[in-house]
C-alpha positions as CSV (number, residue, x, y, z in Angstrom):
1,M,-9.6,-74.8,16.4
2,G,-7.5,-73.0,13.8
3,G,-10.5,-70.8,12.9
4,F,-11.1,-69.9,16.5
5,I,-7.4,-68.8,16.9
6,D,-7.6,-66.8,13.7
7,T,-10.7,-65.1,14.9
8,L,-9.1,-64.4,18.2
9,Q,-5.9,-63.1,16.6
10,F,-7.1,-61.0,13.7
11,V,-10.6,-59.9,14.8
12,L,-10.8,-59.7,18.6
13,A,-7.2,-58.6,19.3
14,P,-7.4,-55.3,17.2
15,Q,-10.6,-54.5,19.0
16,V,-9.0,-55.2,22.4
17,V,-6.2,-52.8,21.5
18,N,-8.7,-50.1,20.4
19,G,-10.6,-50.6,23.6
20,L,-7.5,-50.2,25.7
21,S,-6.4,-47.1,23.8
22,I,-9.8,-45.4,24.3
23,G,-10.1,-46.8,27.8
24,V,-7.0,-45.0,29.1
25,A,-8.3,-41.7,27.7
26,V,-11.8,-42.3,29.2
27,I,-10.0,-43.0,32.5
28,L,-8.2,-39.7,32.4
29,M,-11.6,-37.9,32.2
30,A,-13.1,-40.2,34.8
31,L,-10.2,-39.6,37.2
32,G,-10.8,-35.9,37.0
33,L,-14.5,-36.4,37.7
34,T,-14.1,-38.8,40.5
35,I,-11.3,-36.8,42.3
36,I,-13.5,-33.6,42.1
37,F,-16.5,-35.5,43.5
38,G,-14.5,-37.3,46.1
39,L,-13.1,-34.1,47.5
40,L,-15.7,-31.4,46.7
41,D,-18.8,-33.5,46.5
42,V,-19.5,-31.6,43.2
43,I,-20.7,-33.3,40.0
44,N,-19.1,-31.2,37.3
45,M,-21.4,-31.2,34.4
46,A,-19.0,-29.0,32.4
47,H,-16.2,-31.6,32.6
48,G,-16.9,-32.7,29.0
49,E,-16.6,-29.2,27.7
50,F,-13.2,-28.8,29.5
51,Y,-12.2,-32.0,27.6
52,A,-13.5,-30.4,24.3
53,L,-11.7,-27.1,25.1
54,G,-8.4,-29.1,25.5
55,A,-8.9,-30.6,22.1
56,Y,-9.7,-27.2,20.5
57,L,-6.6,-25.7,22.2
58,G,-4.6,-28.5,20.8
59,V,-5.9,-27.9,17.3
60,S,-5.3,-24.2,17.6
61,L,-1.7,-24.7,18.9
62,A,-1.0,-27.2,16.1
63,A,-2.3,-24.6,13.5
64,A,0.2,-22.1,15.1
65,G,3.0,-24.5,14.5
66,V,3.4,-25.7,18.1
67,N,5.0,-29.2,18.4
68,F,2.7,-31.9,19.6
69,W,5.0,-32.9,22.5
70,L,5.2,-29.3,23.7
71,M,1.4,-29.1,23.3
72,L,1.0,-32.0,25.8
73,L,2.6,-29.8,28.4
74,L,1.1,-26.5,27.4
75,V,-2.6,-27.4,27.3
76,P,-2.7,-28.7,30.9
77,L,-0.7,-25.7,32.1
78,I,-3.2,-23.4,30.4
79,M,-6.3,-25.2,31.6
80,A,-5.2,-25.6,35.3
81,P,-5.4,-21.9,36.1
82,L,-8.7,-21.7,34.3
83,G,-10.1,-24.5,36.4
84,Y,-8.6,-22.9,39.6
85,A,-10.3,-19.6,38.8
86,F,-13.6,-21.2,38.0
87,E,-13.7,-23.0,41.3
88,R,-12.7,-19.9,43.3
89,M,-14.9,-17.4,41.6
90,L,-18.0,-19.5,40.9
91,I,-18.3,-22.8,42.8
92,Q,-17.0,-21.4,46.1
93,R,-19.9,-18.8,46.0
94,V,-22.5,-21.6,46.2
95,F,-20.4,-24.3,47.9
96,H,-21.6,-23.6,51.4
97,H,-25.2,-23.1,50.5
98,K,-27.6,-25.7,52.0
99,D,-28.7,-26.6,48.4
100,R,-25.2,-26.7,47.1
101,H,-25.6,-30.0,45.2
102,I,-28.4,-28.6,43.1
103,L,-26.8,-25.2,42.7
104,T,-23.4,-26.6,41.6
105,L,-25.2,-29.0,39.2
106,L,-27.1,-26.1,37.6
107,L,-24.0,-23.9,37.6
108,T,-21.7,-26.3,35.8
109,F,-24.6,-27.3,33.4
110,G,-25.0,-23.7,32.5
111,L,-21.3,-23.3,32.0
112,A,-21.3,-26.4,29.7
113,I,-24.1,-24.8,27.5
114,I,-22.2,-21.5,27.3
115,M,-18.9,-23.2,26.4
116,E,-20.5,-25.3,23.7
117,D,-22.0,-22.2,22.1
118,L,-18.7,-20.4,22.3
119,F,-17.0,-23.3,20.4
120,K,-19.6,-22.9,17.6
121,V,-18.9,-19.1,17.5
122,F,-15.1,-19.3,17.4
123,Y,-14.6,-22.5,15.6
124,G,-17.8,-23.1,13.7
125,P,-20.1,-26.1,13.7
126,Q,-18.0,-28.2,11.4
127,A,-15.7,-31.0,12.7
128,L,-12.0,-30.3,12.7
129,T,-9.3,-33.0,12.3
130,A,-5.9,-33.3,13.9
131,A,-3.1,-35.4,12.3
132,P,-1.6,-38.0,14.6
133,P,2.0,-37.1,15.6
134,I,3.0,-40.7,15.2
135,E,2.2,-42.5,12.0
136,G,2.5,-46.0,10.7
137,A,1.8,-49.3,12.4
138,S,3.8,-51.9,14.3
139,E,3.7,-55.6,13.9
140,I,3.0,-57.6,17.1
141,A,2.3,-61.3,17.1
142,G,1.6,-61.2,13.3
143,M,-0.9,-58.3,13.7
144,F,-0.4,-54.6,12.8
145,F,-1.5,-52.0,15.3
146,P,-1.5,-48.2,14.7
147,N,1.6,-46.7,16.5
148,Y,-0.4,-43.8,17.8
149,R,-2.9,-46.1,19.5
150,L,0.0,-47.9,21.2
151,F,1.5,-44.6,22.2
152,L,-1.9,-43.5,23.7
153,M,-2.0,-46.7,25.8
154,A,1.5,-46.2,27.1
155,V,1.3,-42.5,27.9
156,G,-2.2,-42.8,29.3
157,S,-1.1,-45.6,31.6
158,A,1.9,-43.6,32.8
159,I,-0.4,-40.7,33.6
160,I,-2.8,-42.9,35.5
161,V,0.0,-44.4,37.6
162,T,1.4,-40.9,38.3
163,V,-2.0,-39.7,39.5
164,W,-2.4,-42.7,41.8
165,L,1.1,-42.1,43.2
166,V,0.5,-38.4,43.8
167,V,-2.8,-39.0,45.6
168,Y,-1.7,-41.9,47.7
169,R,2.1,-41.6,48.1
170,T,2.8,-37.9,48.6
171,S,2.2,-35.3,51.3
172,L,0.1,-33.3,48.8
173,G,-2.1,-36.3,48.2
174,A,-2.4,-36.8,52.0
175,M,-3.7,-33.2,52.3
176,V,-6.2,-33.8,49.6
177,R,-7.5,-37.0,51.2
178,A,-7.5,-35.4,54.6
179,A,-9.6,-32.5,53.3
180,A,-11.9,-35.0,51.6
181,F,-12.3,-37.0,54.8
182,D,-12.8,-34.2,57.3
183,K,-12.3,-30.6,56.1
184,N,-12.7,-29.1,59.6
185,M,-10.1,-31.3,61.2
186,A,-7.8,-30.8,58.2
187,S,-8.2,-27.0,58.5
188,S,-7.4,-27.1,62.2
189,L,-4.2,-28.9,61.4
190,G,-3.1,-26.1,59.0
191,V,-4.2,-27.5,55.7
192,P,-5.4,-24.6,53.4
193,V,-8.6,-26.4,52.6
194,S,-10.0,-23.7,50.2
195,H,-6.9,-23.7,48.1
196,V,-6.7,-27.6,48.2
197,Y,-10.3,-27.6,46.8
198,A,-9.5,-25.2,44.0
199,G,-6.2,-26.9,43.2
200,T,-7.9,-30.3,43.0
201,F,-10.6,-28.9,40.7
202,A,-7.9,-27.4,38.5
203,F,-6.1,-30.8,38.5
204,G,-9.3,-32.5,37.3
205,V,-9.8,-29.9,34.6
206,A,-6.2,-30.3,33.4
207,L,-6.7,-34.1,33.2
208,A,-9.8,-33.6,31.1
209,A,-8.0,-31.2,28.7
210,L,-5.1,-33.6,28.4
211,A,-7.5,-36.3,27.4
212,G,-8.9,-34.0,24.7
213,V,-5.4,-33.4,23.3
214,L,-4.6,-37.1,23.2
215,L,-7.9,-38.1,21.6
216,A,-8.0,-35.2,19.0
217,P,-6.0,-37.3,16.5
218,V,-8.3,-40.3,17.0
219,Y,-11.7,-38.5,16.8
220,S,-12.8,-35.4,15.1
221,V,-13.0,-32.2,17.1
222,F,-16.5,-30.7,17.2
223,P,-18.6,-28.5,19.5
224,T,-20.7,-31.3,21.0
225,M,-17.8,-33.7,21.5
226,G,-17.7,-33.1,25.3
227,K,-21.4,-33.9,25.7
228,D,-21.0,-37.2,23.7
229,F,-17.8,-38.4,25.5
230,I,-18.9,-37.3,29.1
231,L,-21.7,-39.9,29.1
232,M,-19.1,-42.7,29.0
233,A,-16.9,-41.0,31.7
234,F,-19.9,-40.6,34.0
235,S,-20.8,-44.3,33.5
236,V,-17.3,-45.2,34.4
237,V,-17.4,-43.1,37.6
238,I,-20.8,-44.4,38.6
239,V,-19.9,-48.1,38.1
240,G,-16.5,-47.8,39.7
241,G,-17.9,-45.8,42.7
242,L,-18.1,-42.0,43.0
243,G,-14.8,-40.9,44.4
244,S,-12.8,-44.1,43.9
245,I,-9.7,-43.9,41.8
246,K,-9.3,-47.7,41.7
247,G,-12.9,-48.0,40.7
248,A,-12.6,-45.5,37.8
249,V,-9.6,-47.4,36.4
250,I,-11.1,-50.8,36.6
251,A,-14.6,-49.7,35.4
252,G,-13.0,-47.7,32.5
253,L,-11.0,-50.7,31.3
254,V,-14.0,-53.1,31.6
255,L,-16.6,-50.9,30.0
256,T,-14.5,-49.8,27.0
257,Q,-13.6,-53.4,26.4
258,I,-17.2,-54.5,26.5
259,Q,-18.1,-51.6,24.1
260,A,-15.2,-52.4,21.7
261,I,-15.9,-56.2,21.5
262,A,-19.7,-55.7,21.4
263,S,-19.3,-53.5,18.3
264,L,-18.2,-56.6,16.4
265,Y,-21.5,-58.4,17.0
266,M,-24.1,-55.6,17.1
267,S,-24.8,-52.2,15.6
268,P,-22.6,-49.4,16.9
269,S,-25.8,-47.6,17.9
270,W,-26.5,-50.3,20.5
271,T,-23.1,-50.3,22.2
272,D,-23.8,-47.1,24.3
273,P,-27.2,-48.5,25.5
274,L,-25.3,-51.7,26.5
275,V,-22.9,-49.7,28.7
276,F,-25.8,-47.8,30.3
277,A,-27.6,-51.1,30.9
278,I,-24.5,-52.4,32.7
279,M,-24.4,-49.2,34.8
280,V,-28.1,-49.6,35.8
281,A,-27.5,-53.3,36.7
282,V,-24.5,-52.4,38.9
283,L,-26.5,-49.7,40.6
284,M,-29.4,-52.1,41.3
285,V,-26.9,-54.5,43.1
286,R,-24.5,-52.0,44.6
287,P,-25.9,-48.4,44.6
288,Q,-22.5,-47.1,45.8
289,G,-20.7,-48.6,42.9
290,L,-18.0,-51.3,42.9
291,F,-15.5,-49.5,45.2
292,G,-15.4,-46.8,47.8
293,R,-14.6,-43.0,47.9
294,L,-11.4,-41.0,47.6
295,G,-10.1,-42.1,50.9
296,H,-9.7,-45.6,49.7
297,A,-7.2,-46.7,47.0
């Protein structure tokens, strides 16, 4: 019995904390993806590159002497207008086409390739590192946990709750959900649908960039980081249900925990296939995912 408790305390608990810290960051990315799909019906293949761009901006601002706490505010403010302009100038041009799903998929995929190459041109192919703004570890129940991981869990959870409150408890969120449910009816009631679309896309891009800033001290920053991380975010969105905020949160926490604990018992190279196998199993049982679309909590 004592051996089991020791294993639970000193082996599983640190992995659970690591899974939670990564999980909240994955959820931030998945929220952007699922909100964009729930409203625009657009699968943004460049979402991972916006995450990477946020991390690179964080590294650049840190090199320029910008405080990390100010950086958390500046990077989303820089990225939101970029996302807004991208939606207005590019996605809107193909949004009303009969083959818009294919065209927007190809458009965002092409943008992802361009952005990845630009990262290599401006920053080089080598990985960059970012020092965590909070050092040291805290003792909890006889175990030591990195302070930055605990901070990541706290601030990520606060952002997730804030997003939910904005979408489901404010008039702005009501306009977003109305445009997602019936854009023609919303437009007839005076909702500026085109600007709501662009603003929602910008909001999703800002969330991805914020996740990049928060994870830069945990992972290295490199040109293909968006491609690597977006696979987990897409798995979360698909398992939770395309367009469901609640689904993205629950699936993000569950899948990252499974991945973290599984890494104790199998090679790390098998943890990603395990997550994808779970995604396939869920799709076989519930093709729509675990929960509904944006109109539902």
